C-alpha positions in Angstrom: -32.4 41.3 14.3 -35.7 39.6 14.9 -36.0 36.3 16.6 -37.3 34.6 13.6 -34.6 35.9 11.2 -32.0 34.7 13.7 -33.8 31.3 13.7 -33.7 31.2 10.0 -30.1 32.4 9.7 -28.8 29.6 12.1 -30.7 26.9 10.2 -29.1 28.1 7.1 -25.7 28.4 8.9 -26.0 24.8 10.2 -27.0 23.8 6.6 -23.9 25.3 5.2 -21.6 23.5 7.8 -23.2 20.1 6.8 -22.9 20.9 3.0 -19.2 21.8 3.5 -18.5 18.6 5.6 -20.1 16.3 2.9 -18.3 18.1 0.2 -14.8 18.0 1.8 -15.1 14.9 3.9 -17.0 13.3 1.0 -13.9 12.8 -1.1 -11.8 11.8 2.1 -14.2 8.9 2.9 -14.0 8.2 -0.8 -10.2 8.0 -0.9 -10.1 6.1 2.2 -12.5 3.3 0.9 -10.6 3.1 -2.2 -7.1 2.7 -0.6 -6.9 -1.3 -0.4 -8.4 -1.7 -4.1 -6.5 0.7 -6.1 -3.0 0.6 -4.4 -1.2 -2.5 -5.4 2.1 -1.7 -3.8 3.1 0.3 -0.7 4.2 3.3 -2.4 0.9 3.4 -4.3 -1.0 3.3 -1.0 1.2 5.7 0.5 0.6 8.1 -2.4 -3.1 7.7 -2.1 -3.0 8.5 1.6 -0.9 11.5 1.1 -3.4 13.0 -1.3 -5.6 13.7 1.7 -2.9 13.4 4.5 -2.6 17.4 5.0 -6.4 17.9 4.8 -8.6 14.9 6.2 -8.4 16.0 10.1 -9.3 19.6 9.0 -12.3 18.4 6.9 -13.7 16.7 10.1 -14.0 19.8 11.9 -16.9 20.6 9.8 -18.7 17.9 11.5 -17.7 19.0 15.1 -18.5 22.5 14.3 -22.0 21.5 12.9 -22.7 19.3 16.0 -21.4 22.1 18.3 -23.7 25.0 16.3 -26.8 22.6 16.4 -26.3 22.3 20.2 -26.0 26.1 21.0 -28.6 27.1 18.4 -31.4 24.3 18.4 -30.8 22.5 21.7 -33.9 20.3 21.4 -32.9 19.4 17.8 -29.5 18.3 19.2 -31.2 16.3 22.3 -33.7 14.6 20.3 -31.3 13.5 17.5 -28.4 12.8 19.4 -30.2 10.8 22.0 -32.4 8.8 19.6 -29.5 8.2 17.0 -27.2 7.4 20.0 -26.2 3.9 18.8 -25.7 5.1 15.1 -23.8 8.1 16.2 -21.8 6.0 18.3 -20.9 3.7 15.4 -20.1 6.9 13.4 -17.7 7.8 16.0 -16.0 4.3 16.2 -15.6 4.7 12.2 -13.9 7.9 12.6 -11.9 6.8 15.4 -10.6 3.9 13.3 -9.6 6.0 10.5 -7.9 8.5 12.7 -5.8 5.9 14.5 -5.1 4.2 11.0 -3.9 7.3 9.5 -1.5 8.0 12.5 -0.1 4.5 13.1 0.0 2.8 9.6 3.8 4.1 9.1 5.1 3.1 12.5 6.2 -0.3 11.2 7.4 -1.5 7.7 5.9 -4.9 8.2 3.5 -5.4 5.2 0.9 -7.2 7.3 1.0 -4.2 9.8 0.4 -1.7 7.1 -2.1 -3.8 5.3 -4.3 -4.0 8.5 -4.2 -0.3 8.9 -5.1 0.3 5.3 -8.3 -1.9 5.7 -9.1 0.0 8.9 -9.0 3.1 6.9 -11.4 1.7 4.4 -13.9 0.1 6.9 -13.9 3.3 8.9 -14.6 5.5 6.0 -17.2 3.0 4.9 -19.0 2.9 8.1 -19.1 6.7 8.5 -20.3 7.1 5.0 -23.2 4.4 5.2 -24.5 5.7 8.5 -24.5 9.4 7.6 -26.4 8.5 4.3 -28.8 6.4 6.1 -29.3 9.2 8.8 -30.2 11.8 6.2 -32.3 9.7 4.3 -34.6 9.0 7.2 -34.6 12.6 8.3 -35.8 13.6 4.9 -38.6 11.1 5.1 -39.4 11.4 8.8 -38.7 9.6 11.9 -40.8 8.6 15.0 -41.1 11.5 17.5 -43.6 11.7 20.0 -45.5 14.8 21.7 -42.5 15.2 24.1 -39.9 15.8 21.3 -38.5 12.3 22.1 -37.3 9.7 19.3 -39.3 6.4 19.8 -37.4 4.1 17.3 -34.2 2.5 17.6 -31.1 1.8 15.4 -33.1 -0.9 13.4 -35.7 1.6 12.6 -33.0 3.8 10.6 -31.8 0.8 9.0 -35.1 0.2 6.9 -34.8 -0.3 3.1 -35.1 3.3 2.3 -32.6 4.5 4.8 -30.1 1.5 3.5 -30.5 2.8 0.0 -29.7 6.4 1.2 -26.7 5.0 2.9 -25.4 2.9 0.0 -26.0 5.6 -2.3 -24.0 8.0 -0.2 -21.1 5.5 -0.1 -21.0 5.3 -3.9 -21.2 8.9 -4.6 -18.4 9.4 -2.0 -16.5 6.7 -3.9 -16.8 8.6 -7.1 -16.2 11.8 -5.6 -12.9 10.4 -4.0 -11.9 8.7 -7.4 -12.1 12.0 -9.1 -10.3 13.8 -6.4 -7.5 11.2 -6.9 -7.5 12.0 -10.5 -6.6 15.4 -9.7 -3.8 14.5 -7.3 -1.8 11.6 -8.7 0.3 11.0 -11.6 1.4 8.2 -13.9 0.0 4.9 -14.0 -2.0 5.1 -10.9 -3.8 8.0 -12.3 -4.8 6.2 -15.1 -6.1 3.2 -13.0 -7.9 5.8 -11.0 -9.8 7.0 -14.1 -10.9 3.8 -15.2 -12.3 2.7 -11.9 -14.1 6.3 -11.8 -15.9 5.4 -15.0 -17.3 2.0 -13.5 -18.2 3.9 -10.2 -20.1 6.6 -12.1 -22.4 3.9 -13.7 -23.4 2.4 -10.2 -23.6 6.0 -8.4 -25.9 7.2 -11.4 -28.3 4.2 -11.1 -28.5 4.5 -7.3 -28.9 8.1 -7.3 -31.8 8.0 -9.7 -33.4 5.3 -7.7 -32.9 7.2 -4.5 -34.4 10.3 -6.1 -37.5 8.5 -7.3 -38.1 7.1 -3.7 -37.4 10.4 -2.1 -39.7 12.3 -4.7 -42.7 9.7 -3.7 -42.0 10.0 0.1 -41.1 13.6 0.5 -42.4 15.9 -2.4 -45.3 13.9 -3.7 -46.6 12.9 -0.4 -46.5 16.7 0.7 -48.5 17.5 -2.5 -45.3 19.0 -4.2 -45.5 17.8 -8.0 -42.6 20.0 -9.1 -39.5 19.5 -6.8 -37.9 22.6 -8.3 -34.7 23.2 -10.2 -32.2 22.2 -7.5 -33.0 18.3 -7.4 -33.1 18.2 -11.0 -29.8 20.0 -11.6 -28.2 17.6 -9.1 -29.2 14.6 -11.3 -28.0 16.3 -14.5 -24.4 17.3 -13.0 -24.1 13.6 -12.0 -24.8 12.4 -15.4 -22.4 15.1 -16.8 -19.6 13.5 -14.6 -19.5 10.5 -17.1 -19.1 13.0 -20.0 -16.1 14.6 -18.6 -14.5 11.2 -17.3 -14.7 9.9 -20.9 -12.8 12.9 -22.1 -10.2 12.6 -19.1 -11.3 16.1 -17.8 -10.6 15.4 -14.2 -11.2 18.8 -12.9 -14.6 19.2 -14.3 -15.7 15.5 -13.3 -14.7 16.6 -9.7 -16.5 19.7 -10.0 -19.7 17.9 -11.2 -19.7 15.4 -8.2 -18.9 18.4 -5.8 -21.9 20.0 -7.2 -24.0 16.8 -6.9 -23.1 16.6 -3.5 -23.7 20.2 -2.6 -27.1 20.3 -4.4 -28.2 17.3 -2.7 -27.9 18.6 0.7 -29.5 22.0 -0.4 -32.6 19.8 -1.5 -32.5 17.9 1.8 -32.6 21.2 3.7 -35.0 22.9 1.5 -37.5 19.8 1.7 -37.3 20.0 5.5 -37.5 23.6 6.2 -38.6 25.0 8.6 -38.5 21.6 10.3 -35.2 20.2 11.5 -36.9 16.7 12.4 -40.0 15.6 10.9 -42.2 13.2 12.8 -43.6 10.5 11.1 -45.9 9.6 13.9 -47.8 13.1 13.6 -46.6 15.8 11.7 -47.8 18.2 14.5 -45.1 16.6 16.7 -42.1 17.5 14.2 -39.2 19.9 15.5 -39.0 23.0 13.9 -36.6 26.1 13.9 -39.2 28.0 16.1 -39.9 25.3 18.8 -36.3 23.8 19.1 -34.3 26.8 19.1 -32.3 28.8 21.8 -33.2 32.1 23.2 -32.9 35.2 21.0 -30.0 36.5 23.2 -28.1 33.3 22.5 -28.4 33.4 18.9 -27.4 37.0 18.6 -24.2 36.5 20.6 -23.4 33.4 18.3 -24.1 35.4 15.3 -21.5 38.0 16.4 -18.8 35.2 17.0 -19.5 33.6 13.9 -19.3 36.8 11.9 -15.6 37.2 13.3 -14.3 33.8 13.4 -15.8 31.9 10.3 -13.9 34.1 7.6 -10.6 33.5 9.5 -11.3 29.6 9.5 -12.2 29.6 5.8 -9.2 31.6 4.8 -6.8 29.3 6.8 -8.5 26.1 5.2 -8.4 27.6 1.8 -4.6 28.4 2.4 -4.1 24.8 3.3 -5.5 23.4 0.2 -3.4 25.9 -1.9 -0.2 25.0 -0.3 -0.8 21.3 -0.8 -2.3 21.7 -4.5 0.5 19.6 -6.3 0.2 16.4 -7.8 1.7 13.4 -5.9 3.9 10.8 -7.3 4.4 7.2 -6.5 8.3 7.7 -6.5 9.4 6.4 -3.1 12.0 9.1 -2.8 9.2 11.8 -3.0 6.9 10.1 -0.7 6.3 11.4 3.0 5.6 8.5 5.5 
């Protein structure tokens, strides 16, 4: 395999890992953020947590794998992003730690105050992670300040610009909608009806924010680079999000979930298509951008990684698919059936 082919292949594989993370962890974050608002009683909150209790930690592995693959395949990309975005990534890690601790310790004490504290920790950790991820990807799509030495020259507040915050807020609301649709598939009874009503309101906010972000992205990305027609993928992403409302109104939860999943997947495909062959666009000088060619590992390294991935990736995917199949049943708020 040629060196250029391997560089392109690993860009695609890393993109797939990020797409998988956003799709799977997206409804995890959404469920976490909805927890204290939808669950009125402890049994309801426990049922909501149990919808993702068997999969949330496995979904986070996609993030670890994406980071590890970036480090091995594109070390200059990893070095620039993880050093430049250090504080933002540290806060992301804090959010993930808060969630993990809360999931594990919530049921150690039956005191309502104790459980309410950890419920809010799950919500805050999920919100923080979703907001920072959305802001980071929005900035990467538009470009960030990078000098000729491949060094990020901004700071945390550089990322928290109006466009970045719009990207972060849009990601939060899309994940909320995705999580609500997931809960509609997994819950029963009155709580299920409450979730579906909440999802309809979220869909309106998500559609408005997504269209606003799309307009600004088109102006900052496609239009600024002389591309008049953005292509079928981003247009389809808008269409499937709008169709979510159609299915929600007809209580077709499965199709509503598929539509938000497609929206997240197509949004990520649009992002990576916009940037290719760049991995980090320099807003200081486009010539200083990091690409798959100047940021990659050696041909030998990429070849060995490809062989390893070919063997183990199908095994991991099969195992995770089996996990979702085994825990596919709906969850009741009946206290006798709940697992704490």
